[in-house]
C-alpha positions in Angstrom: -170.4 -186.5 -1.8 -170.9 -182.8 -2.6 -170.5 -180.6 -5.9 -169.3 -177.4 -6.1 -170.6 -174.3 -8.1 -168.0 -174.7 -10.7 -169.9 -178.7 -11.4 -166.4 -179.7 -12.4 -165.7 -180.3 -8.6 -166.5 -182.8 -6.0 -166.0 -183.1 -2.8 -165.7 -186.6 -1.0 -165.4 -187.8 2.5 -164.6 -191.7 3.5 -163.6 -193.6 6.7 -162.0 -196.5 7.3 -161.4 -197.9 10.8 -158.4 -200.3 10.4 -159.1 -203.8 11.9 -157.0 -204.0 14.7 -156.4 -200.2 14.6 -157.5 -196.6 14.2 -159.8 -194.7 12.5 -158.4 -193.4 9.0 -160.4 -190.4 7.6 -160.0 -189.5 4.2 -161.5 -185.6 2.9 -161.0 -186.0 -1.0 -161.3 -183.3 -4.2 -161.9 -184.3 -7.5 -161.4 -182.4 -10.5 -161.8 -183.4 -14.1 -161.7 -187.5 -13.3 -158.4 -186.7 -10.9 -157.4 -186.1 -7.5 -156.9 -182.5 -6.9 -156.6 -182.3 -3.4 -156.3 -184.8 -0.6 -156.8 -184.6 3.4 -156.3 -187.1 5.5 -156.5 -187.6 9.3 -157.4 -189.7 12.3 -156.5 -190.9 15.6 -153.6 -192.8 14.5 -149.9 -192.1 15.0 -147.4 -191.3 12.4 -144.2 -190.0 13.0 -142.1 -187.7 11.8 -145.3 -185.0 11.1 -144.2 -184.1 7.6 -145.0 -187.6 6.9 -148.9 -187.0 6.7 -148.2 -183.7 4.1 -145.8 -186.0 2.2 -148.7 -188.7 1.4 -151.4 -186.4 1.2 -149.4 -184.3 -2.0 -148.4 -187.7 -3.1 -151.6 -189.1 -3.7 -152.5 -185.7 -5.3 -153.1 -186.0 -9.5 -154.0 -190.1 -8.4 -156.9 -190.7 -11.3 -160.1 -191.6 -9.3 -160.2 -195.0 -10.8 -157.0 -196.0 -9.2 -156.7 -199.7 -7.8 -155.0 -200.1 -4.3 -151.6 -201.0 -5.9 -151.5 -197.6 -8.1 -152.1 -195.6 -4.8 -149.6 -197.4 -2.6 -147.4 -196.8 -5.6 -147.6 -193.1 -5.1 -147.5 -193.4 -1.4 -144.7 -195.6 -0.2 -141.7 -193.5 -2.0 -142.9 -190.1 -0.9 -143.2 -191.3 2.7 -139.9 -189.5 4.6 -137.1 -192.0 5.7 -137.6 -194.1 9.2 -141.1 -193.2 9.0 -143.5 -195.3 11.6 -147.3 -195.6 11.7 -148.7 -197.0 14.4 -152.8 -197.8 13.8 -152.4 -197.6 10.0 -150.5 -198.6 6.9 -150.0 -197.9 3.4 -152.6 -200.1 2.0 -154.8 -198.7 5.0 -154.8 -195.3 3.0 -155.0 -196.6 -0.1 -158.4 -198.4 1.4 -160.1 -195.1 2.5 -159.3 -192.8 -0.5 -161.1 -196.0 -2.4 -163.8 -195.8 0.2 -164.3 -192.0 -0.4 -164.8 -191.9 -3.8 -166.7 -194.9 -3.8 -170.9 -194.4 -2.8 -170.0 -196.0 1.0 -171.5 -195.9 4.1 -170.5 -195.8 7.5 -171.5 -198.4 10.6 -173.4 -195.4 12.4 -175.7 -194.8 9.7 -177.4 -197.9 9.6 -179.8 -199.3 12.4 -179.8 -203.4 13.0 -182.2 -205.3 13.5 -181.7 -208.2 15.8 -183.6 -211.9 15.2 -182.7 -214.3 17.3 -185.2 -216.9 17.2 -186.3 -220.4 18.6 -184.0 -223.4 17.4 -184.6 -224.5 13.9 -183.8 -226.7 11.4 -180.4 -226.6 9.1 -182.5 -226.3 6.1 -184.3 -223.4 7.2 -181.4 -221.4 8.3 -180.2 -222.1 4.8 -183.1 -220.1 3.7 -183.2 -218.1 5.5 -179.7 -216.4 4.8 -180.9 -216.2 1.3 -184.3 -214.8 1.8 -183.2 -212.0 4.0 -180.0 -211.5 2.1 -182.3 -210.5 -0.7 -184.7 -208.8 0.9 -182.2 -206.5 2.6 -180.9 -206.5 -1.4 -184.0 -204.9 -2.3 -184.6 -202.4 0.3 -187.7 -204.2 2.0 -185.9 -204.4 5.0 -182.7 -203.2 6.8 -179.4 -205.0 7.7 -179.0 -207.1 10.6 -177.7 -209.4 12.8 -179.3 -212.9 13.5 -178.6 -215.0 15.9 -178.8 -218.7 14.8 -179.9 -221.5 17.1 -179.8 -225.1 15.9 -182.9 -228.0 16.3 -180.4 -231.0 15.6 -177.0 -231.5 14.9 -175.4 -230.8 11.2 -172.8 -230.7 8.5 -172.4 -227.5 6.2 -170.9 -227.8 3.0 -170.1 -224.6 1.0 -171.6 -223.9 -2.2 -168.3 -225.7 -4.1 -167.7 -227.8 -1.8 -167.6 -231.9 -3.0 -169.9 -233.8 -1.3 -168.4 -237.4 -1.3 -165.0 -235.3 -0.7 -165.6 -233.9 2.2 -168.3 -235.6 4.2 -168.7 -239.5 5.0 -172.1 -240.0 4.2 -172.4 -243.3 6.2 -171.0 -242.3 9.3 -173.1 -238.9 9.1 -176.2 -241.1 8.3 -175.1 -243.3 11.8 -174.7 -240.4 13.7 -178.3 -239.3 13.0 -176.4 -235.4 11.1 -178.0 -233.9 8.4 -176.0 -232.9 5.9 -176.7 -229.5 3.8 -175.6 -227.0 1.3 -175.4 -223.3 2.0 -174.9 -220.4 -1.0 -171.8 -219.4 0.5 -167.8 -220.8 -0.3 -165.9 -221.8 2.1 -165.2 -225.3 3.8 -167.8 -227.4 6.5 -169.0 -226.1 9.2 -170.0 -229.1 11.6 -172.8 -227.7 14.2 -174.9 -229.3 17.1 -177.0 -227.9 19.6 -176.2 -226.1 22.4 -172.5 -226.5 21.4 -171.9 -223.8 18.6 -172.7 -220.0 18.6 -173.6 -218.9 14.6 -174.8 -215.3 13.3 -175.1 -214.1 10.4 -175.0 -210.6 9.6 -176.4 -209.3 6.7 -175.7 -205.9 5.0 -175.8 -203.3 2.3 -173.3 -203.5 0.2 -172.1 -199.7 0.4 -171.0 -200.3 4.1 -168.0 -202.6 2.8 -167.9 -200.5 -0.6 -163.9 -199.6 -1.8 -162.8 -202.8 0.4 -161.2 -206.2 -1.1 -163.4 -209.0 -0.7 -160.2 -209.8 2.1 -160.3 -206.6 3.6 -164.1 -207.0 4.2 -163.9 -210.2 5.7 -161.9 -208.5 8.7 -163.8 -205.3 8.3 -166.8 -207.4 9.3 -165.7 -209.4 11.8 -163.9 -206.3 13.7 -166.6 -206.1 16.3 -166.3 -210.2 17.1 -162.4 -209.3 18.0 -163.5 -206.3 20.0 -166.5 -208.4 21.4 -164.3 -211.1 22.5 -161.5 -209.0 23.9 -164.4 -207.6 25.9 -164.7 -211.0 27.6 -161.0 -211.3 28.3 -159.8 -212.9 25.2 -157.2 -212.5 23.6 -158.3 -212.7 19.7 -157.5 -211.6 16.3 -157.8 -212.1 12.6 -156.6 -214.3 10.1 -156.9 -213.7 6.4 -158.9 -215.0 5.1 -161.8 -216.2 7.4 -160.6 -217.7 10.3 -160.9 -215.7 13.7 -158.0 -217.3 16.5 -156.4 -217.1 19.6 -153.1 -218.2 21.7 -155.2 -221.4 22.7 -156.2 -221.7 19.2 -158.6 -221.2 16.4 -161.9 -219.8 17.9 -164.2 -219.5 14.3 -164.8 -219.1 10.5 -166.7 -217.0 8.4 -168.3 -216.9 4.6 -169.5 -214.6 2.4 -171.9 -214.7 -0.4 -173.2 -211.5 -2.2 -176.0 -211.2 -3.5 -177.7 -207.5 -5.4 -176.4 -205.0 -3.5 -176.5 -206.8 -0.4 -173.4 -209.2 1.9 -174.4 -212.1 3.7 -171.6 -212.7 6.6 -171.5 -215.3 8.4 -170.1 -216.7 11.3 -169.4 -220.2 13.4 -167.7 -220.2 16.9 -166.9 -223.1 18.2 -168.3 -223.7 22.1 -168.1 -227.3 23.2 -167.9 -229.5 19.7 -167.3 -233.4 19.7 -163.9 -233.4 18.1 -164.1 -237.4 17.7 -167.4 -237.2 16.3 -166.3 -234.4 13.8 -163.3 -236.4 12.3 -165.9 -239.4 12.2 -168.0 -237.8 9.8 -165.7 -235.3 7.9 -163.5 -236.3 5.5 -160.6 -233.9 6.9 -157.5 -235.1 4.8 -154.3 -235.4 6.3 -152.9 -232.2 4.0 -155.9 -229.7 5.0 -154.8 -230.2 8.8 -150.9 -229.9 8.3 -151.2 -226.5 6.9 -152.2 -225.3 9.9 -149.9 -226.7 12.1 -151.5 -229.9 14.0 -152.0 -233.4 13.3 -156.0 -234.1 14.6 -159.1 -232.0 13.6 -159.9 -231.9 17.6 -157.0 -229.8 17.7 -158.1 -227.1 14.8 -160.8 -225.4 17.5 -160.3 -224.2 20.6 -163.6 -224.1 22.2 -165.0 -220.7 23.7 -166.2 -222.7 26.5 -162.8 -223.6 27.5 -161.1 -219.9 27.2 -164.0 -218.5 28.8 -165.5 -220.6 31.6 -168.9 -219.1 30.1 -172.4 -220.7 29.8 -173.1 -220.4 25.5 -175.8 -218.2 26.3 -174.4 -216.0 28.6 -171.2 -215.6 25.4 -174.2 -215.2 23.1 -175.7 -211.8 25.1 -172.9 -211.2 25.7 -171.9 -211.0 22.2 -174.8 -208.9 21.1 -174.4 -206.3 24.4 -171.2 -205.6 22.7 -172.7 -204.9 19.3 -175.2 -203.0 20.8 -172.7 -201.2 22.6 -170.8 -199.7 19.1 -173.8 -199.9 16.9 -177.9 -199.1 16.6 -179.2 -202.3 17.3 -183.1 -203.0 18.0 -184.7 -206.6 18.5 -186.5 -207.5 15.6 -188.7 -210.6 14.2 -189.0 -212.1 10.7 -192.5 -210.9 8.9 -194.9 -214.1 7.9 -193.9 -213.3 4.2 -190.1 -213.8 5.0 -191.0 -216.8 6.8 -193.4 -218.5 4.1 -190.4 -217.8 1.4 -187.7 -218.8 3.8 -190.1 -222.4 3.8 -190.9 -222.5 0.2 -187.0 -222.4 -0.1 -185.9 -224.8 1.8 -188.8 -227.6 0.7 -187.7 -226.5 -3.3 -184.2 -225.8 -2.6 -182.2 -227.1 0.0 -184.0 -229.9 0.3 -183.5 -231.2 -3.0 -180.9 -233.7 -4.3 -179.8 -231.6 -7.1 -178.7 -228.5 -4.8 -176.7 -231.1 -2.5 -175.1 -232.7 -4.8 -174.5 -230.4 -7.0 -170.9 -230.8 -6.5 -171.3 -234.6 -6.1 
């Protein structure tokens, strides 16, 4: 954002890569709390030509604190008859305007650390997510992509889930499966060493500023859709937190925001034992029926079957796809971060109070 000599005008720039679509750019001048001029641009397709000018004019005069609904209500009736949009939408236009008016950053503004360590315990993974998100929030560490490796099978339940409703504790104990609770919402995850691909993307909140909560999921998962496409998998995002393909669900995501940083972590099924999953998780018939399936084993489509690739190869290709689009630098944890995480794993995540916070 830059300020004019008059002191009452500010110029704002925002960009938004529409998930599955095109880049949308907004250059906006604000005067006395309202949009004085708007210039939209990008590599999208829009017909007729005068539709762009009509959109720009419709946004002029809108208050700077207008929500997406208000902006959409200004744009929609201003569109010429039979307007066609390819690679963008009216809600996407509202989003890029809101991003321009907020203090945002772009993927290209950041250097991402790559953290990929030897297998670690589920409790330590839970603690590392919290510690590292707080470190990014405090500015002591930059954004990162952390690839997880598991040293044992585990069930990870969401922060708001009922332990008794989600997990058959006796069956889990009989199978030697550890049960832990994470800091993010969403549903239960069943993971096994060598059969699951999990990562955390930890970024400053400025990267998703101006996006709704749902939009931020699609935005932070867009590189995943592209990476899967690089491997020949046609995949797409399903609100609020799933990635799926013609063969079935591939992955699920969850988020937690802490003091200006966003933790976005994703688990992908490589070759999950579906029978074991149904024994240890209490997955109700209603939950399955709303996904059009009758058994838990059909809820996911393991990547091994879709790609024919080894798990390690898929992980490396995901990393390579991220690095081809953004700046990614191999890094490591500091001794202080490890000490904090170990202490948190022992004091918080291993406690019965935390695990049974929702009995």
